[in-house]
C-alpha positions as a Markdown table, in Angstrom:
| # | Residue | x | y | z |
|---|---|---|---|---|
| 1 | Met | 188.5 | 85.9 | 165.4 |
| 2 | Lys | 188.9 | 86.1 | 169.2 |
| 3 | Lys | 190.3 | 89.2 | 170.9 |
| 4 | Met | 191.0 | 90.1 | 174.5 |
| 5 | Trp | 188.1 | 91.9 | 176.2 |
| 6 | Lys | 187.5 | 93.0 | 179.7 |
| 7 | Gly | 184.4 | 91.4 | 181.2 |
| 8 | Asn | 182.4 | 94.6 | 181.7 |
| 9 | His | 183.2 | 96.0 | 178.3 |
| 10 | Ala | 182.3 | 92.6 | 176.7 |
| 11 | Ile | 178.9 | 92.4 | 178.3 |
| 12 | Ala | 178.2 | 96.0 | 177.1 |
| 13 | Glu | 179.2 | 95.2 | 173.5 |
| 14 | Ala | 177.2 | 92.0 | 173.6 |
| 15 | Ala | 174.2 | 94.1 | 174.7 |
| 16 | Met | 174.6 | 96.3 | 171.6 |
| 17 | Arg | 174.8 | 93.3 | 169.3 |
| 18 | Ala | 171.7 | 91.8 | 170.9 |
| 19 | Gly | 169.7 | 94.9 | 170.1 |
| 20 | Cys | 169.7 | 97.0 | 173.2 |
| 21 | Gln | 168.1 | 100.3 | 172.3 |
| 22 | Phe | 167.9 | 102.1 | 175.7 |
| 23 | Tyr | 170.2 | 102.0 | 178.8 |
| 24 | Ala | 169.8 | 103.8 | 182.1 |
| 25 | Gly | 172.1 | 103.3 | 185.0 |
| 26 | Tyr | 174.2 | 104.9 | 187.7 |
| 27 | Pro | 177.9 | 104.4 | 188.5 |
| 28 | Ile | 179.0 | 101.9 | 191.1 |
| 29 | Thr | 182.1 | 99.8 | 191.4 |
| 30 | Pro | 182.8 | 97.2 | 190.1 |
| 31 | Gln | 180.4 | 97.6 | 187.2 |
| 32 | Thr | 180.9 | 101.3 | 186.2 |
| 33 | Glu | 182.7 | 100.3 | 183.0 |
| 34 | Val | 179.5 | 98.8 | 181.6 |
| 35 | Gly | 177.9 | 102.3 | 181.6 |
| 36 | Glu | 181.1 | 104.0 | 180.5 |
| 37 | Tyr | 181.4 | 101.8 | 177.5 |
| 38 | Leu | 177.8 | 102.2 | 176.5 |
| 39 | Ser | 177.8 | 106.0 | 176.9 |
| 40 | Gly | 180.0 | 106.2 | 173.8 |
| 41 | Arg | 179.0 | 103.0 | 171.9 |
| 42 | Met | 175.2 | 103.8 | 172.0 |
| 43 | Glu | 175.8 | 107.2 | 170.6 |
| 44 | Glu | 177.8 | 105.7 | 167.7 |
| 45 | Leu | 174.8 | 103.4 | 166.9 |
| 46 | Gly | 172.1 | 106.1 | 167.3 |
| 47 | Arg | 170.7 | 104.6 | 170.5 |
| 48 | Thr | 169.8 | 106.1 | 173.8 |
| 49 | Phe | 172.0 | 106.2 | 176.9 |
| 50 | Ile | 171.0 | 108.0 | 180.1 |
| 51 | Gln | 173.0 | 108.3 | 183.3 |
| 52 | Ala | 170.2 | 108.5 | 185.8 |
| 53 | Glu | 170.3 | 110.6 | 189.0 |
| 54 | Asn | 170.1 | 107.4 | 191.0 |
| 55 | Glu | 169.4 | 103.7 | 190.8 |
| 56 | Met | 165.7 | 104.0 | 191.4 |
| 57 | Ser | 165.2 | 106.4 | 188.6 |
| 58 | Ala | 167.2 | 104.2 | 186.3 |
| 59 | Val | 165.0 | 101.1 | 186.7 |
| 60 | Tyr | 161.8 | 103.2 | 186.2 |
| 61 | Met | 163.3 | 104.7 | 183.1 |
| 62 | Ile | 163.7 | 101.2 | 181.6 |
| 63 | Phe | 160.2 | 100.4 | 182.7 |
| 64 | Gly | 158.9 | 103.3 | 180.6 |
| 65 | Ala | 161.2 | 102.5 | 177.6 |
| 66 | Tyr | 160.2 | 98.8 | 177.5 |
| 67 | Ala | 156.5 | 99.8 | 177.8 |
| 68 | Cys | 157.0 | 101.4 | 174.4 |
| 69 | Gly | 158.8 | 98.4 | 173.1 |
| 70 | Met | 162.5 | 99.5 | 173.3 |
| 71 | Arg | 164.9 | 96.7 | 174.3 |
| 72 | Ser | 166.1 | 98.2 | 177.6 |
| 73 | Met | 168.7 | 97.4 | 180.3 |
| 74 | Thr | 170.2 | 98.6 | 183.5 |
| 75 | Ser | 173.3 | 97.5 | 185.4 |
| 76 | Ser | 174.6 | 98.0 | 188.9 |
| 77 | Ser | 176.2 | 96.1 | 191.8 |
| 78 | Gly | 174.7 | 94.8 | 195.0 |
| 79 | Pro | 173.8 | 98.0 | 196.9 |
| 80 | Gly | 172.4 | 99.5 | 193.7 |
| 81 | Phe | 170.3 | 96.5 | 193.0 |
| 82 | Ser | 168.8 | 96.7 | 196.5 |
| 83 | Leu | 167.6 | 100.2 | 195.5 |
| 84 | Lys | 166.1 | 98.9 | 192.3 |
| 85 | Gln | 164.0 | 96.2 | 193.9 |
| 86 | Glu | 160.7 | 98.1 | 193.9 |
| 87 | Gly | 161.0 | 98.9 | 190.2 |
| 88 | Ile | 162.0 | 95.3 | 189.3 |
| 89 | Gly | 158.8 | 94.2 | 191.2 |
| 90 | Tyr | 156.8 | 96.6 | 189.1 |
| 91 | Leu | 158.3 | 95.2 | 185.9 |
| 92 | Cys | 157.2 | 91.8 | 186.9 |
| 93 | Ala | 153.7 | 93.0 | 188.0 |
| 94 | Asn | 153.2 | 94.5 | 184.6 |
| 95 | Asn | 154.6 | 91.6 | 182.7 |
| 96 | Leu | 157.4 | 93.7 | 181.2 |
| 97 | Pro | 160.7 | 92.3 | 179.9 |
| 98 | Ala | 164.0 | 93.9 | 180.7 |
| 99 | Val | 167.6 | 92.9 | 181.1 |
| 100 | Leu | 169.4 | 93.5 | 184.3 |
| 101 | Val | 173.2 | 93.1 | 184.9 |
| 102 | Asn | 174.5 | 92.7 | 188.5 |
| 103 | Val | 178.3 | 92.7 | 188.9 |
| 104 | Gln | 178.4 | 91.5 | 192.5 |
| 105 | Arg | 180.5 | 92.8 | 195.3 |
| 106 | Trp | 180.9 | 91.5 | 198.8 |
| 107 | Gly | 178.8 | 92.3 | 201.8 |
| 108 | Pro | 175.7 | 93.8 | 203.4 |
| 109 | Gly | 175.1 | 97.6 | 203.4 |
| 110 | Leu | 177.8 | 99.2 | 201.2 |
| 111 | Gly | 180.0 | 96.1 | 201.7 |
| 112 | Ser | 183.4 | 96.2 | 200.0 |
| 113 | Leu | 184.8 | 96.1 | 196.5 |
| 114 | Asp | 185.8 | 92.4 | 196.8 |
| 115 | Ser | 184.3 | 90.0 | 194.3 |
| 116 | Ser | 181.7 | 87.7 | 195.9 |
| 117 | Gln | 178.4 | 85.9 | 195.4 |
| 118 | Thr | 176.5 | 87.4 | 198.3 |
| 119 | Asp | 173.5 | 88.6 | 196.3 |
| 120 | Tyr | 172.5 | 85.0 | 195.4 |
| 121 | Leu | 169.5 | 84.6 | 197.8 |
| 122 | Arg | 168.1 | 88.1 | 197.1 |
| 123 | Asp | 168.2 | 87.8 | 193.4 |
| 124 | Thr | 167.0 | 84.2 | 193.0 |
| 125 | Arg | 164.0 | 84.9 | 195.3 |
| 126 | Gly | 162.7 | 87.9 | 193.5 |
| 127 | Gly | 164.2 | 90.5 | 195.9 |
| 128 | Gly | 161.1 | 92.6 | 196.7 |
| 129 | Asn | 157.6 | 92.2 | 198.0 |
| 130 | Gly | 155.2 | 89.8 | 196.5 |
| 131 | Asp | 155.3 | 86.6 | 194.6 |
| 132 | Tyr | 157.5 | 86.9 | 191.5 |
| 133 | Arg | 160.8 | 85.6 | 190.1 |
| 134 | Val | 163.4 | 87.1 | 187.8 |
| 135 | Ile | 165.2 | 84.7 | 185.4 |
| 136 | Val | 168.8 | 84.7 | 186.7 |
| 137 | Leu | 171.7 | 83.4 | 184.5 |
| 138 | Ala | 175.2 | 83.1 | 186.1 |
| 139 | Pro | 178.2 | 82.9 | 183.6 |
| 140 | Asn | 181.6 | 81.7 | 184.7 |
| 141 | Ser | 183.7 | 83.2 | 181.8 |
| 142 | Val | 183.7 | 86.4 | 179.7 |
| 143 | Gln | 182.7 | 84.4 | 176.6 |
| 144 | Glu | 179.7 | 82.9 | 178.4 |
| 145 | Thr | 178.8 | 86.3 | 179.7 |
| 146 | Val | 178.6 | 87.5 | 176.1 |
| 147 | Asp | 176.6 | 84.4 | 175.0 |
| 148 | Leu | 174.1 | 84.7 | 177.7 |
| 149 | Met | 173.6 | 88.5 | 177.2 |
| 150 | Tyr | 173.2 | 88.0 | 173.5 |
| 151 | Asn | 170.1 | 85.8 | 174.1 |
| 152 | Ala | 168.8 | 87.5 | 177.2 |
| 153 | Trp | 166.3 | 89.8 | 175.5 |
| 154 | Asp | 164.8 | 86.9 | 173.4 |
| 155 | Leu | 164.3 | 85.1 | 176.7 |
| 156 | Ala | 162.8 | 88.1 | 178.5 |
| 157 | Glu | 160.4 | 88.8 | 175.7 |
| 158 | Lys | 159.4 | 85.2 | 175.3 |
| 159 | Tyr | 158.0 | 85.2 | 178.9 |
| 160 | Arg | 157.5 | 89.0 | 179.4 |
| 161 | Asn | 159.7 | 88.7 | 182.4 |
| 162 | Pro | 163.0 | 90.4 | 183.4 |
| 163 | Val | 166.2 | 88.4 | 182.9 |
| 164 | Glu | 169.3 | 89.1 | 185.1 |
| 165 | Ile | 172.9 | 88.4 | 184.2 |
| 166 | Leu | 174.5 | 87.6 | 187.6 |
| 167 | Ser | 178.1 | 88.5 | 187.1 |
| 168 | Glu | 180.8 | 88.9 | 189.8 |
| 169 | Gly | 183.4 | 91.7 | 190.5 |
| 170 | Ser | 186.4 | 89.7 | 189.3 |
| 171 | Leu | 184.5 | 88.5 | 186.2 |
| 172 | Gly | 183.7 | 92.1 | 185.3 |
| 173 | Gln | 187.3 | 93.2 | 185.7 |
| 174 | Met | 189.2 | 90.2 | 184.2 |
| 175 | Met | 190.2 | 89.9 | 180.5 |
| 176 | Glu | 189.8 | 86.8 | 178.4 |
| 177 | Pro | 189.6 | 85.9 | 174.7 |
| 178 | Val | 186.1 | 86.6 | 173.3 |
| 179 | Gln | 184.4 | 86.0 | 169.9 |
| 180 | Phe | 181.3 | 88.2 | 169.4 |
| 181 | Pro | 178.2 | 87.2 | 167.4 |
| 182 | Glu | 176.9 | 89.3 | 164.6 |
| 183 | Phe | 174.4 | 92.1 | 165.3 |
| 184 | Lys | 170.9 | 90.8 | 165.8 |
| 185 | Glu | 168.0 | 92.1 | 163.7 |
| 186 | Arg | 164.8 | 92.6 | 165.6 |
| 187 | Thr | 161.7 | 92.7 | 163.4 |
| 188 | Glu | 158.9 | 91.1 | 165.4 |
| 189 | Asp | 155.8 | 93.0 | 166.4 |
| 190 | Leu | 155.5 | 92.7 | 170.2 |
| 191 | Gly | 151.8 | 93.6 | 170.1 |
| 192 | Trp | 151.5 | 94.6 | 173.7 |
| 193 | Thr | 153.4 | 97.9 | 173.8 |
| 194 | Trp | 152.0 | 101.4 | 174.1 |
| 195 | Asp | 152.3 | 103.3 | 170.9 |
| 196 | Gly | 151.0 | 106.7 | 171.9 |
| 197 | Thr | 148.0 | 106.7 | 169.5 |
| 198 | Gly | 145.4 | 106.0 | 172.2 |
| 199 | Arg | 144.4 | 102.7 | 170.5 |
| 200 | Asp | 143.8 | 99.7 | 172.7 |
| 201 | His | 147.0 | 97.8 | 171.8 |
| 202 | Lys | 146.7 | 94.9 | 174.3 |
| 203 | Lys | 148.5 | 97.4 | 176.4 |
| 204 | Leu | 150.4 | 96.3 | 179.5 |
| 205 | Ser | 147.5 | 94.1 | 180.6 |
| 206 | Ser | 148.3 | 92.2 | 183.8 |
| 207 | Pro | 146.8 | 88.7 | 183.5 |
| 208 | Glu | 144.5 | 87.2 | 186.1 |
| 209 | Lys | 146.5 | 86.7 | 189.3 |
| 210 | Pro | 147.7 | 84.6 | 190.9 |
| 211 | Ala | 146.9 | 81.8 | 188.5 |
| 212 | Ala | 148.5 | 83.3 | 185.4 |
| 213 | Thr | 151.7 | 84.4 | 187.3 |
| 214 | Arg | 152.0 | 80.9 | 188.8 |
| 215 | Met | 151.5 | 79.3 | 185.4 |
| 216 | Lys | 154.2 | 81.5 | 183.8 |
| 217 | Leu | 156.7 | 80.7 | 186.6 |
| 218 | Gln | 155.9 | 77.0 | 186.3 |
| 219 | Leu | 156.5 | 77.2 | 182.5 |
| 220 | Ile | 159.9 | 79.0 | 183.0 |
| 221 | Thr | 160.9 | 76.4 | 185.6 |
| 222 | Glu | 160.1 | 73.6 | 183.2 |
| 223 | Asn | 161.7 | 75.0 | 180.1 |
| 224 | Glu | 164.7 | 77.1 | 181.2 |
| 225 | Gln | 166.8 | 75.1 | 183.6 |
| 226 | Arg | 170.4 | 75.2 | 182.4 |
| 227 | Trp | 173.5 | 73.5 | 183.9 |
| 228 | Glu | 176.7 | 71.7 | 183.2 |
| 229 | Ser | 177.4 | 68.3 | 184.6 |
| 230 | Tyr | 181.0 | 67.3 | 184.8 |
| 231 | Arg | 182.2 | 63.7 | 185.6 |
| 232 | Thr | 179.2 | 63.0 | 187.7 |
| 233 | Glu | 178.4 | 59.5 | 186.3 |
| 234 | Asp | 180.4 | 57.6 | 188.9 |
| 235 | Ala | 181.2 | 60.4 | 191.4 |
| 236 | Glu | 181.0 | 59.6 | 195.1 |
| 237 | Tyr | 181.0 | 63.3 | 195.9 |
| 238 | Ile | 179.7 | 66.1 | 193.7 |
| 239 | Leu | 180.8 | 69.7 | 194.0 |
| 240 | Val | 178.1 | 72.2 | 193.3 |
| 241 | Ala | 179.4 | 75.7 | 192.2 |
| 242 | Phe | 178.4 | 78.5 | 189.9 |
| 243 | Gly | 180.2 | 81.5 | 188.4 |
| 244 | Leu | 183.9 | 81.9 | 189.1 |
| 245 | Pro | 184.1 | 79.3 | 192.0 |
| 246 | Ser | 183.0 | 76.7 | 189.5 |
| 247 | Arg | 186.3 | 77.1 | 187.6 |
| 248 | Ser | 188.3 | 76.4 | 190.7 |
| 249 | Ala | 185.9 | 73.5 | 191.4 |
| 250 | Lys | 186.4 | 71.9 | 188.0 |
| 251 | Asn | 190.2 | 72.3 | 188.4 |
| 252 | Ala | 189.9 | 70.5 | 191.8 |
| 253 | Val | 187.8 | 67.7 | 190.3 |
| 254 | Asn | 190.5 | 67.1 | 187.6 |
| 255 | Gln | 193.3 | 67.0 | 190.2 |
| 256 | Leu | 191.4 | 64.8 | 192.5 |
| 257 | Arg | 190.5 | 62.4 | 189.7 |
| 258 | Glu | 194.2 | 62.1 | 188.9 |
| 259 | Lys | 194.6 | 60.9 | 192.5 |
| 260 | Gly | 191.9 | 58.3 | 192.0 |
| 261 | Glu | 189.2 | 60.1 | 193.8 |
| 262 | Lys | 185.7 | 59.8 | 192.4 |
| 263 | Val | 184.6 | 63.4 | 192.3 |
| 264 | Gly | 182.3 | 65.4 | 189.9 |
| 265 | Met | 180.7 | 68.8 | 189.6 |
| 266 | Ile | 177.3 | 70.2 | 188.8 |
| 267 | Arg | 177.4 | 73.8 | 187.7 |
| 268 | Pro | 174.1 | 75.8 | 187.7 |
| 269 | Ile | 174.0 | 78.2 | 184.7 |
| 270 | Ser | 170.5 | 79.3 | 185.5 |
| 271 | Val | 170.3 | 79.9 | 189.2 |
| 272 | Trp | 166.7 | 80.7 | 188.8 |
| 273 | Pro | 165.1 | 78.5 | 187.8 |
| 274 | Phe | 167.6 | 76.3 | 189.7 |
| 275 | Pro | 168.6 | 73.2 | 187.7 |
| 276 | Phe | 166.8 | 70.6 | 189.8 |
| 277 | Lys | 166.7 | 68.3 | 186.7 |
| 278 | Ala | 170.5 | 68.0 | 187.0 |
| 279 | Phe | 170.2 | 66.4 | 190.4 |
| 280 | Glu | 167.3 | 64.2 | 189.3 |
| 281 | Glu | 169.2 | 62.9 | 186.3 |
| 282 | Thr | 172.2 | 62.2 | 188.5 |
| 283 | Ala | 170.0 | 60.3 | 190.9 |
| 284 | Lys | 168.8 | 58.0 | 188.1 |
| 285 | Thr | 172.2 | 57.0 | 186.9 |
| 286 | Asn | 174.6 | 57.3 | 189.8 |
| 287 | Lys | 174.2 | 54.8 | 192.7 |
| 288 | Cys | 177.6 | 55.7 | 194.3 |
| 289 | Leu | 176.8 | 59.1 | 195.7 |
| 290 | Lys | 177.9 | 59.8 | 199.3 |
| 291 | Gly | 177.3 | 63.6 | 199.5 |
| 292 | Phe | 177.3 | 67.0 | 197.9 |
| 293 | Leu | 179.8 | 69.9 | 198.5 |
| 294 | Ser | 178.5 | 73.4 | 197.9 |
| 295 | Val | 181.4 | 75.7 | 196.9 |
| 296 | Glu | 180.6 | 79.4 | 197.0 |
| 297 | Ser | 182.1 | 82.8 | 197.8 |
| 298 | Thr | 179.7 | 83.7 | 200.5 |
| 299 | Asp | 180.2 | 84.1 | 204.3 |
| 300 | Ala | 177.4 | 81.9 | 205.7 |
| 301 | Gly | 176.2 | 79.9 | 202.7 |
| 302 | Gln | 173.4 | 80.7 | 200.2 |
| 303 | Leu | 173.7 | 78.4 | 197.2 |
| 304 | Ile | 173.7 | 75.5 | 199.7 |
| 305 | Glu | 170.0 | 76.1 | 200.5 |
| 306 | Asp | 169.1 | 75.2 | 196.9 |
| 307 | Val | 171.5 | 72.2 | 196.9 |
| 308 | Val | 169.6 | 70.9 | 199.9 |
| 309 | Leu | 166.3 | 71.4 | 198.2 |
| 310 | Ala | 167.5 | 69.9 | 194.9 |
| 311 | Ala | 168.8 | 66.8 | 196.7 |
| 312 | Lys | 165.5 | 66.4 | 198.5 |
| 313 | Lys | 163.5 | 66.7 | 195.2 |
| 314 | Ala | 165.8 | 64.1 | 193.7 |
| 315 | Asp | 165.1 | 61.7 | 196.6 |
| 316 | Leu | 168.7 | 62.1 | 197.7 |
| 317 | Gly | 167.8 | 64.0 | 200.9 |
| 318 | Thr | 169.4 | 61.5 | 203.2 |
| 319 | Leu | 172.9 | 62.3 | 201.8 |
| 320 | Pro | 175.0 | 64.8 | 203.8 |
| 321 | Ile | 175.6 | 68.2 | 202.3 |
| 322 | Tyr | 178.8 | 70.2 | 203.1 |
| 323 | Gly | 179.5 | 73.8 | 202.6 |
| 324 | Leu | 182.8 | 75.6 | 201.7 |
| 325 | Phe | 182.1 | 79.3 | 202.1 |
| 326 | Ser | 185.1 | 81.4 | 201.1 |
| 327 | Gly | 183.7 | 84.8 | 201.8 |
| 328 | Gln | 185.5 | 87.7 | 200.2 |
| 329 | His | 187.6 | 85.7 | 197.8 |
| 330 | Ile | 187.2 | 83.1 | 195.1 |
| 331 | Pro | 188.1 | 79.7 | 196.5 |
| 332 | Lys | 191.2 | 78.2 | 195.1 |
| 333 | Ala | 191.4 | 74.6 | 193.9 |
| 334 | Lys | 193.8 | 73.7 | 196.7 |
| 335 | Glu | 191.3 | 75.0 | 199.3 |
| 336 | Ile | 188.6 | 72.9 | 197.7 |
| 337 | Met | 190.8 | 69.8 | 197.7 |
| 338 | Ala | 191.8 | 70.3 | 201.3 |
| 339 | Phe | 188.1 | 70.7 | 202.2 |
| 340 | Tyr | 187.3 | 67.5 | 200.3 |
| 341 | Asp | 190.0 | 65.7 | 202.3 |
| 342 | Asp | 188.4 | 66.9 | 205.6 |
| 343 | Val | 185.0 | 65.7 | 204.4 |
| 344 | Lys | 186.3 | 62.3 | 203.4 |
| 345 | Glu | 188.3 | 61.8 | 206.6 |
| 346 | Gly | 185.3 | 62.9 | 208.8 |
| 347 | Arg | 186.9 | 66.1 | 210.0 |
| 348 | Glu | 184.2 | 68.2 | 208.4 |
| 349 | Lys | 180.6 | 67.9 | 209.4 |
| 350 | Gly | 177.7 | 68.3 | 207.0 |
| 351 | Val | 175.8 | 71.6 | 207.2 |
| 352 | Phe | 172.6 | 69.6 | 206.4 |
C-alpha cells in the first residue's frame, strides 16, 4: 500500500530496508532530514548512527566501517560533498563500496538553498584527484529514489565501488506516494573485509593499476547504463533531461505532440556511466533527427557536455545541440515549449 512520504525521509527508510548498518553524516540543508530520520530509526533497528564533527570525518568513518564489511552510507549537499572528495577518492583507491546521497542545492561556494543540478560535472567526473569514477544514479521521483537506494549497495558491492544517489533539493523536500520494498537479508561473505583477527583475509588489496581500474570502469560502463527513452522513434528533436527537469520535459513533449510536433525525450537515469547506448539506439532507428535540446537546472550548462559527446559517439555529431539552462529553478513545461519554438524558428542558436 502506498503512503505519502517526504523525499529525504523516504530515501532514509529505503536505506534501512536495503540493509544499511552504519551512517555518518553532518547536517546541511536541504538534506538534514536524512540524518534526522536515521538518528531515530537506526537506534530502533539496533544499527549505528553517528553525527560526525564535520563532513570529512563522516566519509572516513564510513571508509572504516565498510572496511569491516558494514553496509555504510553518508549524505550531504553540494558544499559538504566538496569536503568529502578526498575520502571518496580513497574509497575508490582501496576498492571499497559505499553509498553516498547528495541532495543538491544551487551554486558555487556555499551557494543558496535553491534546488538545482549544479553538482553534475563534479560528481560524474570523480570529483577529486586521480582517475576514478563513482556510479551516479539520478532519480526523478520519490518512488524512484527509493527503488535506486534499495539496490545501491548490491551495485556498490558488485564492483567494489561507491554508488551515489544524485537527488535535488526539491526532490528531497517534496511528498509523493511511495510503496516500500521488504527488508533485505544480507547473508553473503564479502571475503575481502578486515576481521580483526590478523589473518590474511584478502584484505583491502588494491589491484594492479592502472589496468585493473580501467577494466573495472569499462565493465561498469558496459553493464550499468540506465535510461528512459520516450517517444523518440520518429522525433525530429529530442529533449535530454534528468531528475526533476525531466518531468517538465516529458510534460512538454506530450503537449507538443498534441500540437503535431515530433518531439521526444531521453532521460539518463545513470548519469555515470552516461547512457551513450540510448543515443546509439536512437541513431539506428530514427532518421528524422534535426537536433538535441539539453534541459537542465544549471547556469551555464553541464549535462550538455555529455549530450554532445553522446551525439558524437552515435555518429550524430553534425546535428546542432541547444541548451536550456534554468539556473536556480526547475524549468517549467511552458518554458521548454517556448524554447523549442525559438529553436524551430531559428531564434535560438545551438550551443554546439
